[in-house]
PyMOL Python script that loads the backbone (N, CA, C, O; Angstrom):
from pymol import cmd

cmd.read_pdbstr("""\
ATOM      1  N   MET A   1     -14.917 -17.285 -12.504  1.00  0.00           N
ATOM      2  CA  MET A   1     -14.800 -16.652 -13.740  1.00  0.00           C
ATOM      3  C   MET A   1     -14.494 -15.174 -13.801  1.00  0.00           C
ATOM      4  O   MET A   1     -15.368 -14.322 -13.639  1.00  0.00           O
ATOM      5  N   PRO A   2     -13.175 -14.885 -14.050  1.00  0.00           N
ATOM      6  CA  PRO A   2     -12.963 -13.417 -13.840  1.00  0.00           C
ATOM      7  C   PRO A   2     -13.957 -12.597 -14.716  1.00  0.00           C
ATOM      8  O   PRO A   2     -14.490 -12.917 -15.779  1.00  0.00           O
ATOM      9  N   THR A   3     -14.087 -11.211 -13.830  1.00  0.00           N
ATOM     10  CA  THR A   3     -14.488 -10.337 -14.133  1.00  0.00           C
ATOM     11  C   THR A   3     -14.094  -9.097 -15.198  1.00  0.00           C
ATOM     12  O   THR A   3     -13.262  -8.337 -14.703  1.00  0.00           O
ATOM     13  N   ALA A   4     -14.437  -8.805 -16.299  1.00  0.00           N
ATOM     14  CA  ALA A   4     -13.686  -7.929 -16.851  1.00  0.00           C
ATOM     15  C   ALA A   4     -13.723  -6.013 -16.126  1.00  0.00           C
ATOM     16  O   ALA A   4     -14.574  -5.127 -16.051  1.00  0.00           O
ATOM     17  N   VAL A   5     -12.516  -6.148 -15.801  1.00  0.00           N
ATOM     18  CA  VAL A   5     -12.091  -4.594 -15.428  1.00  0.00           C
ATOM     19  C   VAL A   5     -12.478  -3.761 -16.672  1.00  0.00           C
ATOM     20  O   VAL A   5     -12.412  -3.937 -17.889  1.00  0.00           O
ATOM     21  N   ALA A   6     -13.000  -2.575 -15.682  1.00  0.00           N
ATOM     22  CA  ALA A   6     -13.955  -1.304 -16.562  1.00  0.00           C
ATOM     23  C   ALA A   6     -12.609  -0.416 -16.274  1.00  0.00           C
ATOM     24  O   ALA A   6     -12.137  -0.038 -15.202  1.00  0.00           O
ATOM     25  N   THR A   7     -12.031  -0.163 -18.017  1.00  0.00           N
ATOM     26  CA  THR A   7     -11.047   0.581 -18.311  1.00  0.00           C
ATOM     27  C   THR A   7     -11.382   1.901 -18.155  1.00  0.00           C
ATOM     28  O   THR A   7     -12.273   2.406 -18.838  1.00  0.00           O
ATOM     29  N   GLN A   8     -10.517   2.763 -16.996  1.00  0.00           N
ATOM     30  CA  GLN A   8     -10.745   4.292 -16.789  1.00  0.00           C
ATOM     31  C   GLN A   8      -9.509   5.032 -17.718  1.00  0.00           C
ATOM     32  O   GLN A   8      -8.546   4.346 -18.060  1.00  0.00           O
ATOM     33  N   PRO A   9      -9.593   6.387 -18.078  1.00  0.00           N
ATOM     34  CA  PRO A   9      -9.147   7.020 -18.664  1.00  0.00           C
ATOM     35  C   PRO A   9      -7.485   7.277 -17.592  1.00  0.00           C
ATOM     36  O   PRO A   9      -7.388   7.698 -16.439  1.00  0.00           O
ATOM     37  N   ARG A  10      -6.452   6.847 -18.503  1.00  0.00           N
ATOM     38  CA  ARG A  10      -4.978   6.688 -17.444  1.00  0.00           C
ATOM     39  C   ARG A  10      -4.540   8.148 -16.942  1.00  0.00           C
ATOM     40  O   ARG A  10      -4.061   8.940 -17.754  1.00  0.00           O
ATOM     41  N   ARG A  11      -4.703   8.481 -15.644  1.00  0.00           N
ATOM     42  CA  ARG A  11      -4.378   9.904 -14.962  1.00  0.00           C
ATOM     43  C   ARG A  11      -3.548   9.682 -13.989  1.00  0.00           C
ATOM     44  O   ARG A  11      -3.411   8.516 -13.621  1.00  0.00           O
ATOM     45  N   ILE A  12      -2.818  10.711 -13.355  1.00  0.00           N
ATOM     46  CA  ILE A  12      -1.837  10.645 -12.344  1.00  0.00           C
ATOM     47  C   ILE A  12      -2.486  11.070 -11.171  1.00  0.00           C
ATOM     48  O   ILE A  12      -3.198  12.041 -10.915  1.00  0.00           O
ATOM     49  N   MET A  13      -1.967   9.869 -10.352  1.00  0.00           N
ATOM     50  CA  MET A  13      -2.824   9.902  -9.029  1.00  0.00           C
ATOM     51  C   MET A  13      -1.498  10.726  -7.685  1.00  0.00           C
ATOM     52  O   MET A  13      -0.271  10.825  -7.656  1.00  0.00           O
ATOM     53  N   ARG A  14      -2.098  10.949  -7.201  1.00  0.00           N
ATOM     54  CA  ARG A  14      -1.129  11.783  -6.164  1.00  0.00           C
ATOM     55  C   ARG A  14      -0.762  11.004  -5.147  1.00  0.00           C
ATOM     56  O   ARG A  14      -0.458   9.854  -5.461  1.00  0.00           O
ATOM     57  N   LEU A  15      -0.669  11.442  -3.439  1.00  0.00           N
ATOM     58  CA  LEU A  15      -0.388  10.559  -2.399  1.00  0.00           C
ATOM     59  C   LEU A  15      -2.118   9.914  -2.026  1.00  0.00           C
ATOM     60  O   LEU A  15      -2.678   8.840  -2.249  1.00  0.00           O
ATOM     61  N   PRO A  16      -2.479  11.030  -1.451  1.00  0.00           N
ATOM     62  CA  PRO A  16      -3.784  11.106  -0.676  1.00  0.00           C
ATOM     63  C   PRO A  16      -4.597   9.961  -1.939  1.00  0.00           C
ATOM     64  O   PRO A  16      -5.164   9.006  -1.409  1.00  0.00           O
ATOM     65  N   GLN A  17      -4.652   9.998  -3.061  1.00  0.00           N
ATOM     66  CA  GLN A  17      -5.512   9.168  -3.894  1.00  0.00           C
ATOM     67  C   GLN A  17      -5.036   8.038  -3.467  1.00  0.00           C
ATOM     68  O   GLN A  17      -5.795   7.308  -2.831  1.00  0.00           O
ATOM     69  N   VAL A  18      -3.544   7.585  -3.736  1.00  0.00           N
ATOM     70  CA  VAL A  18      -2.886   6.006  -3.431  1.00  0.00           C
ATOM     71  C   VAL A  18      -3.223   5.974  -1.910  1.00  0.00           C
ATOM     72  O   VAL A  18      -3.497   4.798  -1.670  1.00  0.00           O
ATOM     73  N   GLN A  19      -3.293   6.455  -1.166  1.00  0.00           N
ATOM     74  CA  GLN A  19      -3.587   6.080  -0.013  1.00  0.00           C
ATOM     75  C   GLN A  19      -4.832   5.835   0.136  1.00  0.00           C
ATOM     76  O   GLN A  19      -5.026   4.620   0.189  1.00  0.00           O
ATOM     77  N   ALA A  20      -5.581   6.326   0.208  1.00  0.00           N
ATOM     78  CA  ALA A  20      -7.291   6.062  -0.418  1.00  0.00           C
ATOM     79  C   ALA A  20      -7.320   4.450  -1.149  1.00  0.00           C
ATOM     80  O   ALA A  20      -8.220   3.627  -0.977  1.00  0.00           O
ATOM     81  N   ALA A  21      -6.281   4.290  -1.864  1.00  0.00           N
ATOM     82  CA  ALA A  21      -6.569   2.977  -3.246  1.00  0.00           C
ATOM     83  C   ALA A  21      -6.023   2.146  -2.185  1.00  0.00           C
ATOM     84  O   ALA A  21      -6.673   1.113  -2.027  1.00  0.00           O
ATOM     85  N   THR A  22      -5.181   2.263  -1.533  1.00  0.00           N
ATOM     86  CA  THR A  22      -4.663   1.270  -0.688  1.00  0.00           C
ATOM     87  C   THR A  22      -4.953   0.786   0.489  1.00  0.00           C
ATOM     88  O   THR A  22      -5.071  -0.374   0.883  1.00  0.00           O
ATOM     89  N   GLY A  23      -5.095   2.193   1.214  1.00  0.00           N
ATOM     90  CA  GLY A  23      -5.451   1.556   2.881  1.00  0.00           C
ATOM     91  C   GLY A  23      -3.902   2.190   3.523  1.00  0.00           C
ATOM     92  O   GLY A  23      -3.739   2.432   4.719  1.00  0.00           O
ATOM     93  N   PHE A  24      -2.988   2.363   2.606  1.00  0.00           N
ATOM     94  CA  PHE A  24      -1.885   2.365   3.325  1.00  0.00           C
ATOM     95  C   PHE A  24      -1.444   3.903   3.609  1.00  0.00           C
ATOM     96  O   PHE A  24      -1.828   4.798   2.855  1.00  0.00           O
ATOM     97  N   GLY A  25      -0.789   4.112   4.502  1.00  0.00           N
ATOM     98  CA  GLY A  25       0.055   5.113   4.956  1.00  0.00           C
ATOM     99  C   GLY A  25       1.000   5.720   3.538  1.00  0.00           C
ATOM    100  O   GLY A  25       1.096   5.233   2.412  1.00  0.00           O
ATOM    101  N   ARG A  26       1.674   7.071   4.173  1.00  0.00           N
ATOM    102  CA  ARG A  26       3.122   7.473   3.469  1.00  0.00           C
ATOM    103  C   ARG A  26       4.154   6.141   3.297  1.00  0.00           C
ATOM    104  O   ARG A  26       4.369   5.265   2.461  1.00  0.00           O
ATOM    105  N   ALA A  27       4.675   6.574   4.691  1.00  0.00           N
ATOM    106  CA  ALA A  27       5.880   5.686   5.426  1.00  0.00           C
ATOM    107  C   ALA A  27       5.665   4.265   4.675  1.00  0.00           C
ATOM    108  O   ALA A  27       6.684   3.871   4.106  1.00  0.00           O
ATOM    109  N   TRP A  28       4.573   3.451   4.569  1.00  0.00           N
ATOM    110  CA  TRP A  28       4.515   2.183   4.032  1.00  0.00           C
ATOM    111  C   TRP A  28       4.776   1.956   2.812  1.00  0.00           C
ATOM    112  O   TRP A  28       5.633   1.189   2.372  1.00  0.00           O
ATOM    113  N   ILE A  29       3.860   2.783   2.089  1.00  0.00           N
ATOM    114  CA  ILE A  29       3.840   3.242   0.637  1.00  0.00           C
ATOM    115  C   ILE A  29       5.459   3.373   0.191  1.00  0.00           C
ATOM    116  O   ILE A  29       5.940   2.648  -0.679  1.00  0.00           O
ATOM    117  N   TYR A  30       6.190   4.347   0.872  1.00  0.00           N
ATOM    118  CA  TYR A  30       7.549   4.338   0.452  1.00  0.00           C
ATOM    119  C   TYR A  30       8.540   3.524   0.795  1.00  0.00           C
ATOM    120  O   TYR A  30       9.612   3.439   0.195  1.00  0.00           O
ATOM    121  N   GLU A  31       8.125   2.727   2.038  1.00  0.00           N
ATOM    122  CA  GLU A  31       8.848   1.335   2.353  1.00  0.00           C
ATOM    123  C   GLU A  31       8.677   0.569   0.872  1.00  0.00           C
ATOM    124  O   GLU A  31       9.617   0.243   0.147  1.00  0.00           O
ATOM    125  N   LEU A  32       7.604   0.412   0.663  1.00  0.00           N
ATOM    126  CA  LEU A  32       6.993  -0.686  -0.326  1.00  0.00           C
ATOM    127  C   LEU A  32       7.954  -0.799  -1.644  1.00  0.00           C
ATOM    128  O   LEU A  32       8.445  -1.793  -2.180  1.00  0.00           O
ATOM    129  N   MET A  33       8.057   0.893  -2.035  1.00  0.00           N
ATOM    130  CA  MET A  33       8.804   1.533  -3.381  1.00  0.00           C
ATOM    131  C   MET A  33      10.111   0.823  -3.148  1.00  0.00           C
ATOM    132  O   MET A  33      10.491   0.093  -4.063  1.00  0.00           O
ATOM    133  N   LYS A  34      10.734   0.904  -2.249  1.00  0.00           N
ATOM    134  CA  LYS A  34      11.950   1.090  -1.692  1.00  0.00           C
ATOM    135  C   LYS A  34      12.122  -0.798  -2.265  1.00  0.00           C
ATOM    136  O   LYS A  34      12.655  -1.055  -3.345  1.00  0.00           O
ATOM    137  N   ARG A  35      11.768  -1.524  -1.661  1.00  0.00           N
ATOM    138  CA  ARG A  35      11.639  -3.145  -1.913  1.00  0.00           C
ATOM    139  C   ARG A  35      11.574  -3.219  -3.095  1.00  0.00           C
ATOM    140  O   ARG A  35      12.059  -4.160  -3.725  1.00  0.00           O
ATOM    141  N   GLY A  36      10.881  -2.110  -3.690  1.00  0.00           N
ATOM    142  CA  GLY A  36      10.322  -2.787  -5.217  1.00  0.00           C
ATOM    143  C   GLY A  36       8.904  -3.913  -5.348  1.00  0.00           C
ATOM    144  O   GLY A  36       8.705  -4.684  -6.287  1.00  0.00           O
ATOM    145  N   ASP A  37       8.075  -3.743  -4.180  1.00  0.00           N
ATOM    146  CA  ASP A  37       7.071  -4.310  -4.183  1.00  0.00           C
ATOM    147  C   ASP A  37       5.646  -3.114  -3.851  1.00  0.00           C
ATOM    148  O   ASP A  37       4.695  -3.125  -3.070  1.00  0.00           O
ATOM    149  N   PHE A  38       6.169  -2.119  -4.965  1.00  0.00           N
ATOM    150  CA  PHE A  38       5.004  -1.045  -5.264  1.00  0.00           C
ATOM    151  C   PHE A  38       5.526  -0.153  -6.116  1.00  0.00           C
ATOM    152  O   PHE A  38       6.618   0.415  -6.110  1.00  0.00           O
ATOM    153  N   PRO A  39       4.309  -0.079  -7.096  1.00  0.00           N
ATOM    154  CA  PRO A  39       5.333   0.700  -8.385  1.00  0.00           C
ATOM    155  C   PRO A  39       5.737   2.035  -7.928  1.00  0.00           C
ATOM    156  O   PRO A  39       5.460   2.527  -6.834  1.00  0.00           O
ATOM    157  N   GLN A  40       6.275   2.460  -8.674  1.00  0.00           N
ATOM    158  CA  GLN A  40       7.666   3.728  -8.425  1.00  0.00           C
ATOM    159  C   GLN A  40       6.864   4.811  -8.510  1.00  0.00           C
ATOM    160  O   GLN A  40       5.896   4.633  -9.249  1.00  0.00           O
ATOM    161  N   ALA A  41       6.933   5.750  -8.061  1.00  0.00           N
ATOM    162  CA  ALA A  41       6.424   7.204  -8.189  1.00  0.00           C
ATOM    163  C   ALA A  41       7.389   7.993  -9.060  1.00  0.00           C
ATOM    164  O   ALA A  41       8.614   8.076  -8.977  1.00  0.00           O
ATOM    165  N   ARG A  42       6.200   8.775 -10.261  1.00  0.00           N
ATOM    166  CA  ARG A  42       7.191   9.285 -11.527  1.00  0.00           C
ATOM    167  C   ARG A  42       7.335  10.852 -10.922  1.00  0.00           C
ATOM    168  O   ARG A  42       6.642  10.935  -9.908  1.00  0.00           O
ATOM    169  N   LYS A  43       7.929  11.950 -11.188  1.00  0.00           N
ATOM    170  CA  LYS A  43       8.141  13.013 -10.824  1.00  0.00           C
ATOM    171  C   LYS A  43       7.732  13.360 -11.787  1.00  0.00           C
ATOM    172  O   LYS A  43       8.130  13.048 -12.909  1.00  0.00           O
ATOM    173  N   ILE A  44       6.734  14.175 -11.462  1.00  0.00           N
ATOM    174  CA  ILE A  44       5.789  14.925 -12.232  1.00  0.00           C
ATOM    175  C   ILE A  44       5.940  16.678 -12.319  1.00  0.00           C
ATOM    176  O   ILE A  44       5.200  17.273 -13.102  1.00  0.00           O
ATOM    177  N   GLY A  45       7.003  17.506 -11.418  1.00  0.00           N
ATOM    178  CA  GLY A  45       6.960  18.243 -10.928  1.00  0.00           C
ATOM    179  C   GLY A  45       8.471  19.018 -10.662  1.00  0.00           C
ATOM    180  O   GLY A  45       9.553  18.434 -10.730  1.00  0.00           O
ATOM    181  N   THR A  46       8.315  20.237 -10.394  1.00  0.00           N
ATOM    182  CA  THR A  46       9.991  20.182  -9.177  1.00  0.00           C
ATOM    183  C   THR A  46       9.938  19.819  -7.785  1.00  0.00           C
ATOM    184  O   THR A  46      10.826  19.506  -6.992  1.00  0.00           O
ATOM    185  N   ARG A  47       8.820  19.922  -7.686  1.00  0.00           N
ATOM    186  CA  ARG A  47       8.392  19.103  -6.078  1.00  0.00           C
ATOM    187  C   ARG A  47       7.423  18.535  -5.852  1.00  0.00           C
ATOM    188  O   ARG A  47       6.738  18.579  -4.830  1.00  0.00           O
ATOM    189  N   ALA A  48       7.227  17.754  -7.088  1.00  0.00           N
ATOM    190  CA  ALA A  48       5.578  16.986  -6.824  1.00  0.00           C
ATOM    191  C   ALA A  48       6.000  15.397  -7.447  1.00  0.00           C
ATOM    192  O   ALA A  48       6.971  15.308  -8.199  1.00  0.00           O
ATOM    193  N   VAL A  49       5.341  14.385  -7.140  1.00  0.00           N
ATOM    194  CA  VAL A  49       5.505  13.447  -7.764  1.00  0.00           C
ATOM    195  C   VAL A  49       4.110  12.496  -7.934  1.00  0.00           C
ATOM    196  O   VAL A  49       3.178  13.069  -7.369  1.00  0.00           O
ATOM    197  N   GLY A  50       3.787  11.503  -8.406  1.00  0.00           N
ATOM    198  CA  GLY A  50       2.335  10.787  -9.085  1.00  0.00           C
ATOM    199  C   GLY A  50       2.746   9.692  -9.753  1.00  0.00           C
ATOM    200  O   GLY A  50       3.671   9.578 -10.557  1.00  0.00           O
ATOM    201  N   TRP A  51       1.782   8.695  -9.246  1.00  0.00           N
ATOM    202  CA  TRP A  51       1.649   7.413  -9.698  1.00  0.00           C
ATOM    203  C   TRP A  51       0.892   7.087 -10.657  1.00  0.00           C
ATOM    204  O   TRP A  51      -0.166   7.596 -10.286  1.00  0.00           O
ATOM    205  N   PRO A  52       0.598   6.402 -12.020  1.00  0.00           N
ATOM    206  CA  PRO A  52      -0.042   6.122 -12.652  1.00  0.00           C
ATOM    207  C   PRO A  52      -1.368   5.583 -12.477  1.00  0.00           C
ATOM    208  O   PRO A  52      -1.187   4.735 -11.603  1.00  0.00           O
ATOM    209  N   SER A  53      -2.529   5.562 -12.763  1.00  0.00           N
ATOM    210  CA  SER A  53      -3.699   5.412 -12.076  1.00  0.00           C
ATOM    211  C   SER A  53      -3.550   3.928 -12.524  1.00  0.00           C
ATOM    212  O   SER A  53      -3.614   3.216 -11.522  1.00  0.00           O
ATOM    213  N   ASP A  54      -3.332   3.028 -13.927  1.00  0.00           N
ATOM    214  CA  ASP A  54      -3.287   2.362 -13.869  1.00  0.00           C
ATOM    215  C   ASP A  54      -2.280   1.070 -13.911  1.00  0.00           C
ATOM    216  O   ASP A  54      -2.454   0.039 -14.560  1.00  0.00           O
ATOM    217  N   GLU A  55      -1.066   1.428 -12.960  1.00  0.00           N
ATOM    218  CA  GLU A  55      -0.287   0.674 -12.351  1.00  0.00           C
ATOM    219  C   GLU A  55      -0.724   0.657 -11.073  1.00  0.00           C
ATOM    220  O   GLU A  55      -0.549  -0.489 -10.658  1.00  0.00           O
ATOM    221  N   ILE A  56      -1.320   1.504 -10.035  1.00  0.00           N
ATOM    222  CA  ILE A  56      -2.029   1.314  -8.691  1.00  0.00           C
ATOM    223  C   ILE A  56      -3.183   0.562  -9.013  1.00  0.00           C
ATOM    224  O   ILE A  56      -3.428  -0.162  -8.049  1.00  0.00           O
ATOM    225  N   GLU A  57      -3.940   0.410  -9.850  1.00  0.00           N
ATOM    226  CA  GLU A  57      -5.100  -0.425  -9.841  1.00  0.00           C
ATOM    227  C   GLU A  57      -5.000  -1.728 -10.199  1.00  0.00           C
ATOM    228  O   GLU A  57      -5.696  -2.668  -9.814  1.00  0.00           O
ATOM    229  N   ALA A  58      -3.808  -1.725 -11.196  1.00  0.00           N
ATOM    230  CA  ALA A  58      -3.243  -3.327 -11.368  1.00  0.00           C
ATOM    231  C   ALA A  58      -2.580  -3.676 -10.212  1.00  0.00           C
ATOM    232  O   ALA A  58      -2.458  -4.900 -10.249  1.00  0.00           O
ATOM    233  N   TRP A  59      -2.093  -3.241  -9.214  1.00  0.00           N
ATOM    234  CA  TRP A  59      -1.460  -3.745  -8.030  1.00  0.00           C
ATOM    235  C   TRP A  59      -2.653  -4.079  -7.044  1.00  0.00           C
ATOM    236  O   TRP A  59      -2.693  -5.229  -6.607  1.00  0.00           O
ATOM    237  N   VAL A  60      -3.433  -3.360  -6.732  1.00  0.00           N
ATOM    238  CA  VAL A  60      -4.717  -3.155  -5.947  1.00  0.00           C
ATOM    239  C   VAL A  60      -5.351  -4.623  -6.585  1.00  0.00           C
ATOM    240  O   VAL A  60      -5.708  -5.437  -5.733  1.00  0.00           O
ATOM    241  N   SER A  61      -5.512  -5.011  -8.021  1.00  0.00           N
ATOM    242  CA  SER A  61      -6.405  -6.215  -8.154  1.00  0.00           C
ATOM    243  C   SER A  61      -5.796  -7.009  -8.256  1.00  0.00           C
ATOM    244  O   SER A  61      -6.350  -8.015  -8.698  1.00  0.00           O
ATOM    245  N   ASP A  62      -4.214  -7.124  -7.919  1.00  0.00           N
ATOM    246  CA  ASP A  62      -3.347  -8.398  -8.046  1.00  0.00           C
ATOM    247  C   ASP A  62      -3.576  -8.924  -6.282  1.00  0.00           C
ATOM    248  O   ASP A  62      -3.704 -10.091  -5.914  1.00  0.00           O
ATOM    249  N   ARG A  63      -3.578  -7.802  -5.473  1.00  0.00           N
ATOM    250  CA  ARG A  63      -3.931  -8.191  -4.103  1.00  0.00           C
ATOM    251  C   ARG A  63      -5.718  -8.689  -3.730  1.00  0.00           C
ATOM    252  O   ARG A  63      -6.091  -9.326  -2.745  1.00  0.00           O
ATOM    253  N   LEU A  64      -6.216  -8.380  -4.389  1.00  0.00           N
ATOM    254  CA  LEU A  64      -7.682  -8.754  -4.653  1.00  0.00           C
ATOM    255  C   LEU A  64      -8.130 -10.193  -5.214  1.00  0.00           C
ATOM    256  O   LEU A  64      -9.041 -11.009  -5.077  1.00  0.00           O
ATOM    257  N   GLU A  65      -7.210 -10.048  -5.765  1.00  0.00           N
ATOM    258  CA  GLU A  65      -7.413 -11.861  -6.238  1.00  0.00           C
ATOM    259  C   GLU A  65      -6.574 -12.560  -6.247  1.00  0.00           C
ATOM    260  O   GLU A  65      -6.478 -13.635  -6.840  1.00  0.00           O
ATOM    261  N   GLY A  66      -5.576 -11.839  -5.335  1.00  0.00           N
ATOM    262  CA  GLY A  66      -4.411 -13.368  -4.603  1.00  0.00           C
ATOM    263  C   GLY A  66      -3.212 -13.664  -5.424  1.00  0.00           C
ATOM    264  O   GLY A  66      -2.460 -14.634  -5.329  1.00  0.00           O
ATOM    265  N   ARG A  67      -3.151 -12.445  -6.427  1.00  0.00           N
ATOM    266  CA  ARG A  67      -1.933 -12.476  -7.297  1.00  0.00           C
ATOM    267  C   ARG A  67      -0.745 -12.229  -6.601  1.00  0.00           C
ATOM    268  O   ARG A  67       0.324 -12.642  -7.051  1.00  0.00           O
ATOM    269  N   ALA A  68      -0.832 -11.438  -5.280  1.00  0.00           N
ATOM    270  CA  ALA A  68       0.842 -11.138  -5.065  1.00  0.00           C
ATOM    271  C   ALA A  68       1.453 -12.065  -4.217  1.00  0.00           C
ATOM    272  O   ALA A  68       2.655 -11.975  -3.969  1.00  0.00           O
TER     273      ALA A  68
END
""", "prot")
cmd.dss("prot")
cmd.show_as("cartoon", "prot")
cmd.util.cbc("prot")
cmd.orient("prot")
């Protein structure tokens, strides 16, 4: 029986947070993005990108549940 996922406020995750959430390094995250197998980073400033937290959390959840 699936458990309900606690909803947290949507926020922007920067690369170190995404790495901590996935266990992947920078190069692998960008390779997965290039392949279309990972949520795309969004430009949030002139020299900054971030990922929507809900997309990263859903991606991690799918892998933990074996839906990937």
